N, C-alpha and C positions, 0 to 999 in steps of 0.2 A: 799561854795554854799550858796546862799541867797534865802530865801523864801519870796515871795511877798505877802503882805496882800491883799486880795480882795478889790478892790476899785471901787466904782461906782460914776458917775457924772451925774446929771440931767442938761441938757442944753436946753435953749430956742433956737429954730431955728430962727436965726436972720432975715431972709427974709420972714418968715411966722408967723406973729403975732398970738399968742395964741397957737402955736404948740411947742411941746417939745419932747425930746428923753432922755431916761436914758440908759447910756452905762456903760459897765464894762471894767476894765483894762484887756488887753489880754497879755498873755505870748507868748513865741515863738510858741506854738502850735496853736495860733490863728492868726498867721501871714499870709500874702498873699503868695501864691505859684507863684513867679514871672515867672516861666517857663510857666505857663498857660496864663500869660498876653501877651505872644508873639504869642499865637495861634489865631484861628478864633474868630471873634467878639462874637459869642455865648458862647464860652468857657471863654473868658475874662469877659463877663458880669456875668456869673454864678459864677466865682471865686470871683469877687467883692461882689456879693450877699451873698455868703457863709461867706466871711469875715465880712460883716455887721451883719449877723445873729449871728455870734459867739460873737459879742460885744453888740448888742442891748438887753437890759433887758425888756424895755417897751417903748411905745411912745404914743402920743396923737391921732394918726390917728385912724379911726374907725376899720380898718382891723388889725388883729394881724400881727406882722412882720413874713414874710415867704419869701422864695426865689422867689416865683411867685409875691408877692406884691412888693418886692424890684426890681427884674429884669424885671417885667412885664410878662404877659401871652402870649402864642403863639396864634395868630389868625388863621383863616382858611388857610391863605397863608404861615403859618409857621414863620411869623415875630412876634417879641415881641412888645406888646402894653402896655402902662401904665408903672408902676414902678416909682422909684424915678427919679426926674428930675436931670439933670447934676449938677445944682447949689447946690442942697441939697446933692447929692452924694459926690461931691468934698469937701464940707464943713464937712460932717460927717466923711469922710475918714481922713481928717486932725485932727479932734477932737479925733478920736479913736487912731490915731498915737501919738498925743500929750500926751494922758493919758498913753499909753503903754510906752512911752519914759520917763515917770516920771515927766511930767509937774506938778509941785507941787503948786497948788493954794489951800492951806489948807481950805479956806472958801468954796471952791466949791466942795471939795471931801468929800464923806460920807463914814464912815466905814461900812463894811459889817454887823457888829453886834455891839452892845453896848459894851463898855469896862466893864470889870468885876469890880464890886463894893465890892467884898468880901475882907476879910482880908488877 
């Protein structure tokens, strides 16, 4: 059994100058439930939002990350409005997966805590 050290990565959102997101490495408990991705659009959207919430530590957007901010909020007709645009969502999903898969760019990874300096 291997124990993964918590790892975070701060990423500049490439198509949104000045915006960034801090994500954490997800273990299998944070993975997407692919059975839900074959369901109705509402279920698929909420599953992806849940996945993003489990990985996002912080971001530069004014609203704190939440399912409604990521997936959009229901309007009077019951449709979702707002939320992450497709380009940002696809990019973010790829970055979360790369970190979970162990994409090791040591200069971009930050330890969850400082190494011990004791004897």
